[in-house]
C-alpha positions as CSV (number, residue, x, y, z in Angstrom):
1,M,116.0,164.7,-138.6
2,I,112.0,163.1,-137.5
3,D,111.6,160.6,-139.6
4,I,108.1,160.9,-140.8
5,A,107.6,157.6,-142.8
6,P,105.7,156.0,-140.2
7,I,103.0,159.3,-140.7
8,A,103.0,158.6,-144.4
9,G,102.0,155.7,-144.1
10,L,99.7,155.7,-141.4
11,T,97.2,158.8,-142.8
12,H,98.8,159.2,-146.8
13,P,98.3,162.9,-145.6
14,R,98.3,165.3,-149.1
15,A,101.2,166.5,-146.6
16,V,103.5,167.1,-144.2
17,I,105.0,170.1,-143.3
18,L,108.0,171.1,-141.2
19,H,108.2,174.3,-139.3
20,G,108.7,176.6,-136.1
21,S,112.3,176.8,-135.5
22,L,113.5,173.8,-137.3
23,A,112.5,175.5,-140.8
24,A,112.6,179.2,-139.9
25,G,115.8,179.3,-138.3
26,G,116.2,179.8,-134.4
27,F,116.8,176.4,-133.3
28,R,117.8,175.5,-130.0
29,P,119.2,172.1,-129.0
30,G,117.9,170.6,-126.2
31,H,115.2,173.7,-126.1
32,S,113.5,174.0,-129.2
33,D,110.9,171.6,-130.7
34,I,110.0,169.8,-133.9
35,D,106.8,171.0,-135.1
36,L,104.8,169.2,-137.8
37,L,102.0,170.1,-139.9
38,V,100.2,166.6,-141.3
39,V,97.6,167.7,-143.7
40,T,94.9,164.5,-144.7
41,D,92.2,164.6,-147.3
42,D,90.0,162.7,-144.5
43,P,89.6,162.6,-141.0
44,L,91.9,160.0,-138.9
45,T,90.0,157.1,-137.6
46,D,90.6,156.0,-134.4
47,K,93.3,153.1,-134.8
48,Q,95.3,156.4,-137.6
49,I,94.8,157.9,-134.1
50,T,96.3,155.6,-131.4
51,A,99.8,154.3,-134.4
52,L,100.0,158.4,-134.3
53,E,99.6,158.2,-130.3
54,S,103.1,155.3,-130.5
55,Y,104.8,157.2,-133.1
56,A,104.6,160.3,-131.4
57,R,105.7,158.5,-127.8
58,T,108.9,156.6,-129.7
59,A,110.2,158.6,-132.5
60,D,113.8,159.5,-132.3
61,L,113.7,163.3,-131.7
62,G,117.7,163.7,-132.1
63,D,118.7,166.8,-130.1
64,A,115.4,168.2,-130.2
65,A,113.5,168.9,-127.0
66,G,109.9,167.8,-128.0
67,L,107.7,167.3,-130.6
68,D,104.5,168.9,-131.4
69,L,102.6,167.1,-134.0
70,H,99.2,169.0,-135.8
71,V,97.1,166.9,-137.9
72,V,94.2,169.2,-139.9
73,T,92.1,168.1,-143.1
74,T,92.5,169.7,-146.2
75,A,89.6,171.1,-145.9
76,V,90.0,173.4,-143.1
77,A,93.8,173.7,-143.9
78,R,92.0,175.8,-147.7
79,N,89.1,176.8,-145.4
80,P,90.1,177.8,-142.1
81,T,88.1,180.1,-139.8
82,P,89.1,181.5,-136.2
83,A,88.3,178.3,-134.7
84,P,89.0,175.2,-137.2
85,P,88.6,171.8,-136.2
86,L,91.1,169.9,-135.2
87,D,92.0,166.2,-135.9
88,L,94.4,165.9,-133.5
89,F,97.1,167.1,-131.4
90,I,99.8,165.6,-129.9
91,G,102.2,167.2,-127.7
92,R,105.0,165.5,-126.5
93,Q,107.5,166.8,-124.5
94,A,108.2,165.5,-120.3
95,T,104.4,164.4,-120.5
96,I,102.5,163.5,-123.2
97,E,99.7,165.6,-123.9
98,I,96.8,164.2,-126.4
99,E,93.9,166.4,-127.8
100,T,91.6,164.8,-130.7
101,R,88.9,165.4,-133.0
102,V,88.4,169.1,-131.7
103,P,85.7,170.5,-133.0
104,E,87.0,174.2,-132.5
105,A,90.4,175.6,-131.7
106,P,91.3,178.8,-132.0
107,D,95.1,178.3,-132.1
108,L,95.0,176.4,-134.9
109,P,95.5,179.5,-137.6
110,A,98.7,180.6,-135.7
111,E,100.1,177.3,-136.3
112,L,98.8,177.5,-140.4
113,S,99.5,180.9,-140.8
114,M,103.3,180.1,-139.4
115,A,103.4,177.0,-141.2
116,R,102.4,178.5,-144.5
117,A,104.8,181.2,-144.2
118,Q,108.1,179.3,-143.0
119,G,107.3,176.0,-143.3
120,R,108.7,173.4,-145.5
121,S,107.4,170.5,-146.8
122,L,108.8,167.0,-146.1
123,L,106.2,165.5,-148.0
124,G,103.8,166.9,-150.9
125,P,103.3,170.2,-152.0
126,T,105.0,173.1,-150.7
127,P,103.2,175.0,-148.0
128,P,101.6,177.3,-150.0
129,E,100.0,175.5,-152.3
130,V,97.7,173.3,-149.8
131,L,97.2,176.6,-146.7
132,S,95.4,179.4,-147.3
133,P,96.4,182.5,-146.4
134,I,95.2,183.9,-142.6
135,P,93.5,186.9,-142.2
136,G,96.1,188.6,-139.6
137,T,93.8,189.7,-137.3
138,W,92.9,186.7,-136.4
139,I,96.6,186.0,-135.0
140,V,96.9,189.3,-133.4
141,T,92.6,189.0,-131.7
142,R,93.9,185.7,-130.7
143,G,97.1,187.0,-129.3
144,R,95.5,189.7,-126.8
145,H,93.4,187.0,-125.8
146,W,96.6,185.1,-124.5
147,L,98.3,188.6,-123.1
148,R,94.7,189.0,-120.6
149,T,94.4,185.5,-120.2
150,W,99.1,186.0,-119.0
151,L,97.8,189.3,-116.8
152,T,96.4,186.8,-114.7
153,R,99.6,184.6,-114.0
154,T,102.2,186.7,-113.8
155,D,103.0,184.6,-110.4
156,D,104.1,181.8,-112.6
157,A,107.7,181.3,-112.2
158,A,108.1,178.2,-114.5
159,H,106.3,179.8,-117.8
160,A,107.1,183.3,-116.8
161,G,110.2,183.8,-119.5
162,F,107.3,181.9,-122.6
163,M,104.9,184.3,-121.9
164,R,107.1,186.8,-122.2
165,Q,108.9,185.9,-125.6
166,T,105.6,184.9,-126.9
167,A,103.9,188.7,-125.8
168,C,106.9,190.2,-127.6
169,R,106.5,187.8,-130.8
170,I,102.5,189.1,-131.2
171,W,103.8,192.6,-130.6
172,H,105.9,191.8,-133.8
173,F,103.9,190.4,-135.9
174,A,101.3,193.2,-135.4
175,A,103.7,195.3,-136.0
176,T,105.0,193.7,-139.3
177,G,102.8,191.2,-140.4
178,R,105.7,188.4,-139.8
179,Y,106.6,185.7,-137.8
180,C,110.6,185.6,-136.4
181,S,111.8,184.0,-133.2
182,K,111.3,184.9,-129.7
183,Q,114.9,185.6,-128.7
184,E,114.3,187.9,-132.0
185,A,110.7,189.2,-131.2
186,L,112.2,190.0,-127.7
187,T,115.5,192.1,-128.9
188,W,112.8,194.2,-131.2
189,A,110.8,194.3,-128.4
190,H,113.3,196.2,-126.2
191,T,114.6,198.5,-129.8
192,Q,110.8,199.5,-129.2
193,D,111.2,200.3,-125.7
194,P,114.7,199.8,-123.8
195,T,112.7,200.0,-120.5
196,L,111.5,196.8,-121.4
197,A,114.5,194.9,-121.1
198,G,114.4,195.5,-116.6
199,A,110.6,195.7,-116.6
200,D,108.7,193.1,-114.5
201,L,106.0,190.5,-116.5
202,T,103.4,192.8,-115.6
203,R,104.2,196.0,-117.1
204,L,105.7,193.7,-120.1
205,L,102.1,192.4,-120.8
206,T,100.2,195.0,-120.4
207,T,102.6,197.5,-122.6
208,V,102.3,194.6,-125.8
209,L,98.2,195.1,-125.2
210,E,98.4,198.6,-126.0
211,K,100.6,198.3,-128.8
212,T,98.7,195.9,-130.6
213,S,95.5,197.6,-129.7
214,P,93.4,198.3,-133.1
215,G,94.3,201.0,-134.6
216,P,94.3,202.6,-138.4
217,V,98.5,202.8,-138.1
218,R,98.5,199.2,-137.3
219,Q,99.3,196.3,-139.9
220,E,95.6,194.5,-140.1
221,D,95.8,192.1,-142.3
222,P,99.0,190.9,-143.2
223,H,97.9,187.6,-145.3
224,P,94.4,188.8,-146.4
225,L,92.3,186.1,-148.0
226,P,91.9,186.7,-152.1
């Protein structure tokens, strides 16, 4: 397990939440990342951002393939919007990706929702005590945006597997209101339509777009706001 003591010392967070496959199951050594969500009462200072970047670059990840670190304020965690502000994102894989003080982050609600549903607190209160529910329609709407985007990138062989598996996760969530691993979603999709097992990426993405189209039979808000 990654050492979060430096995060605690640097940010004095309200909560540090482990989510993703390491918390929910499906972790594959050498392939899966460590996903951390840090909730702080105050926005990060420049000094804290620099220190967290240094931490992310040097932290011992064990047998994980990478690290995804999101930092949001308590206000964002408690009062999310479809495109809430993001204080900091650091992604460490073969290279380091850093985003700071993003005013609108439309992919963030999915991270918050997954952390609330499947996360485990390494520090502070439980995820449901820190994170407000996210309407399922926000998640599906953003997922459909990516499905349409990926239809223009079907020749990207390096990311074809990711697009295929994530598309199946979007479909699974739209149908059930629950999160699962990429592999579980792929298996589930093939049980819904066995012909997809041998289908090309374009057909799979088109099928998932059709299956997730808004309609009365689809569960609209798996996580309604109270």
